[in-house]
TIMI-351851 format. One line per field, with one value per residue (C-alpha): x, y, z. Coordinates in steps of 0.02 Angstrom, whole numbers, plus 50000, padded with zeros to 5 digits. Example, Ala and Ser with C-alpha at 12.3 -4.5 7.8 and 13.67 -1.06 7.14 Angstrom:
2
px = c(50615;50684) .
py = c(49775;49947) .
pz = c(50390;50357) .
***
This chain:
326
px = c(50273;50309;50488;50543;50614;50800;50803;50657;50580;50532;50442;50541;50489;50565;50611;50513;50363;50194;50263;50421;50376;50270;50225;50106;49938;49968;49811;49828;49702;49713;49634;49653;49801;49893;49924;49890;49946;49852;49939;49941;50080;50120;50237;50296;50124;50063;49911;49896;49835;49815;49923;49946;50090;50076;50157;50104;50040;50174;50313;50261;50397;50317;50456;50465;50329;50304;50233;50095;50152;49984;50000;49919;49759;49641;49680;49628;49477;49506;49339;49385;49211;49233;49258;49421;49501;49650;49699;49649;49719;49681;49629;49523;49470;49347;49277;49088;49011;49178;49209;49336;49263;49396;49349;49461;49471;49438;49499;49456;49496;49322;49236;49267;49342;49226;49234;49236;49212;49289;49263;49361;49341;49528;49608;49700;49571;49453;49300;49239;49061;48925;48855;49024;49053;48965;49002;49024;49136;49244;49414;49519;49397;49413;49290;49237;49097;49004;48832;48805;48825;48963;49031;49116;49228;49294;49350;49273;49343;49220;49300;49458;49607;49509;49459;49341;49305;49129;49042;48887;48827;48759;48682;48763;48922;48860;48717;48757;48638;48743;48599;48631;48819;48890;49047;49144;49314;49383;49543;49594;49594;49726;49852;50021;49959;50016;49833;49777;49723;49663;49662;49682;49688;49611;49648;49553;49581;49489;49544;49405;49268;49382;49420;49581;49619;49781;49765;49878;49883;49914;49974;49976;49892;49737;49826;50011;50025;50181;50138;50019;49895;49797;49614;49495;49308;49184;49049;49145;49055;49130;49320;49438;49614;49765;49827;50011;49993;50078;50134;50254;50329;50390;50573;50718;50786;50864;50775;50659;50503;50556;50407;50243;50163;49994;49896;49962;49893;49912;49911;49952;50040;50127;50129;50200;50106;50160;50119;50149;50137;50167;50309;50370;50530;50682;50793;50953;51037;51098;51273;51252;51167;51048;50997;50965;50859;50759;50726;50667;50549;50468;50459;50389;50277;50114;50169;50329;50420;50304;50341;50495;50614;50491;50427;50313;50373;50314;50394;50367;50362;50332;50280;50293;50172;49990;49895;49901;49747;49667) .
py = c(49599;49704;49740;49899;49892;49926;50067;50170;50287;50208;50365;50520;50701;50762;50937;51012;50896;50919;50816;50917;50944;50793;50627;50524;50434;50280;50186;50029;49968;49826;49879;49829;49713;49849;49896;50079;50178;50340;50465;50646;50767;50944;51068;51242;51305;51224;51136;50949;50865;50684;50584;50405;50286;50112;49948;49797;49653;49535;49661;49696;49702;49827;49953;50000;50119;50229;50401;50454;50599;50685;50704;50777;50691;50776;50957;51082;51178;51350;51402;51477;51437;51251;51126;51065;51228;51207;51023;50853;50709;50530;50441;50282;50185;50049;49982;49996;49935;49947;50126;50184;50282;50383;50462;50594;50723;50897;51049;51231;51397;51426;51265;51096;50961;50850;50684;50714;50594;50583;50445;50372;50243;50217;50252;50406;50534;50583;50693;50764;50706;50837;50775;50794;50810;50651;50668;50832;50869;50713;50658;50504;50394;50208;50107;49924;49836;49703;49625;49739;49893;50023;50043;50211;50234;50402;50490;50633;50733;50686;50801;50906;50802;50638;50553;50404;50300;50303;50203;50226;50136;50171;50070;50174;50242;50420;50449;50414;50443;50526;50507;50319;50327;50221;50234;50075;50103;50215;50253;50119;50232;50113;50208;50209;50122;50184;50220;50286;50459;50448;50343;50394;50336;50162;50053;49890;49731;49564;49383;49257;49304;49413;49597;49669;49851;49944;50109;50244;50258;50421;50429;50619;50706;50689;50652;50618;50427;50343;50166;50057;49941;49795;49748;49622;49607;49489;49620;49785;49862;49768;49768;49672;49736;49623;49592;49608;49781;49883;49796;49934;50079;50244;50253;50280;50452;50532;50423;50483;50420;50467;50583;50499;50376;50365;50270;50092;50015;49825;49707;49520;49437;49266;49245;49417;49564;49732;49887;50057;50199;50384;50426;50595;50656;50767;50620;50714;50581;50609;50681;50868;50984;51039;50859;50823;50978;50935;50760;50823;50945;50822;50678;50769;50903;50892;50906;50982;51076;51003;51067;51162;51028;50883;50808;50663;50527;50352;50194;50006;49870;49684;49529;49348;49219;49217;49341;49289;49215;49298) .
pz = c(50097;49942;49889;49802;49627;49638;49509;49572;49528;49363;49301;49346;49335;49173;49112;48967;48992;49073;49219;49251;49436;49483;49400;49505;49529;49418;49363;49255;49126;48999;48834;48652;48684;48779;48958;48987;49138;49164;49278;49331;49294;49344;49261;49308;49252;49415;49339;49368;49209;49152;49033;48977;48943;48872;48823;48721;48827;48761;48802;48981;49114;49233;49206;49022;48960;48808;48839;48720;48611;48630;48819;48919;48863;48986;49028;49159;49099;49026;49099;49268;49335;49301;49441;49360;49307;49425;49442;49375;49480;49537;49376;49394;49239;49191;49027;49004;48840;48752;48807;48936;49080;49170;49337;49415;49553;49488;49586;49559;49643;49711;49769;49849;49741;49639;49546;49359;49213;49039;48910;48765;48628;48598;48768;48703;48650;48791;48801;48965;48995;48992;49159;49245;49391;49445;49633;49725;49873;49855;49790;49747;49648;49620;49515;49511;49416;49516;49487;49336;49445;49436;49612;49632;49783;49843;50000;50095;50240;50377;50504;50511;50456;50441;50277;50261;50106;50034;49898;49793;49636;49463;49322;49185;49264;49244;49365;49548;49694;49830;49954;49951;49978;50118;50225;50186;50269;50406;50499;50624;50779;50850;50954;50867;50709;50539;50495;50663;50605;50424;50265;50084;49901;49908;49756;49723;49625;49616;49632;49615;49737;49842;49822;49890;49927;49958;50050;50119;50308;50399;50580;50598;50453;50344;50180;50204;50219;50287;50228;50129;50211;50139;50165;50086;50054;49974;49942;49921;50072;50220;50229;50342;50374;50351;50528;50480;50402;50335;50175;50119;50216;50146;50099;50217;50259;50106;49978;49840;49932;50108;50138;50094;49973;49887;49756;49767;49607;49602;49453;49454;49308;49300;49489;49526;49600;49530;49629;49552;49675;49702;49819;49873;49952;49933;49888;49926;50032;50209;50194;50184;50307;50169;50134;50318;50339;50182;50247;50415;50330;50209;50333;50484;50409;50314;50131;50200;50062;49930;49753;49814;49881;49896;49732;49682;49564;49520;49587;49578;49711;49683;49778;49718;49786;49838;49942;50125;50208;50357) .
***
C-alpha cells in the first residue's frame, strides 16, 4: 500500500555528527507553526542520544529538514547509575498544557530498560523530569491523549523472543499506575505470517473516531521486523489487524533497508500519507562476493552485522488516498 520514496534514505548517517553510525526512530510533532522530527542518533562513542530536525509548516515536503545546531538535545546521563546512562532511543511526543512531553527508552549497563520523560517549552531545550523513569522494564513508548487521559503504550518481553504491546493511563502524563496496565496487541501466531513470532515499535495516529497503528512484524526474532502491518481501533485497547497486511516490506537484497525496519511514523497532509521509518541494511548491492555475504548476514540473522556492516538510516514511504475499510 505504501510506496518508497525514490531517493531514500532521506536522512543518512553522516560523518562528524552525533548520528555518524545510526540515524533512526523518527517521531513527528506539529508545534509553533513547525513540524518537528525527533530522532535518535549514534556516533562512534556508541551512545544513542536524541536530536531534532524541523521545517516550517508552509515549506513541508516530507523530505527537506533542517537539523538543529544544538543537537543532541537529550543526552545519555553522565551518572553511570542512571537508567539512561547508555542509550536514549524511541522518542514519542505529545503536547500537554502547552508543554512538550517526550517519552523515550532509556538503557543502562546494569538494569532493564525503562521509559523516561523529558519536557520542553520550545521543542528544542529539554529537561529530564525528576520523576523519570515513569515506567520500568519496558521500551518503545507511544503516547496518545483521549478522554482527557494520557495513554502511554510500550512493549515488554513477555517471554523469550516475544514482545507484546501494553497500555496504561495517567491524568498528568507523569504518574502511571503499572498495576493497571493492559495487554492491547500481540503477535499473530499465524504460521508463516510476517508477524507470527513478535511485534515491535507501534506508532499511532487518529482520523475522526478511528485510531490507526503501524507496527513492525517479526517472523523469526523478537525485535528484527521484516515488514510493517496496520491495525485500527476505536478505543485504543482493542485492535483489529488489516486483513491485507503487510503494508510495506523491507527492501530488496542489497538495498539500504534490506535487513529490518522499525518505527513507521505516519502523518497525513493534503491527501497523502507520509511514513518515515527506520531501515537497516548493508546497502552494498549484489555484485561483489562481499556484498552478497553482507546481505545474507543482515537479512537472515538477528541484528546480523549491526553497527559493523549493517546500519540504521531514515527513509520515507507515501500513500495517496484514504485508509482502506475493514
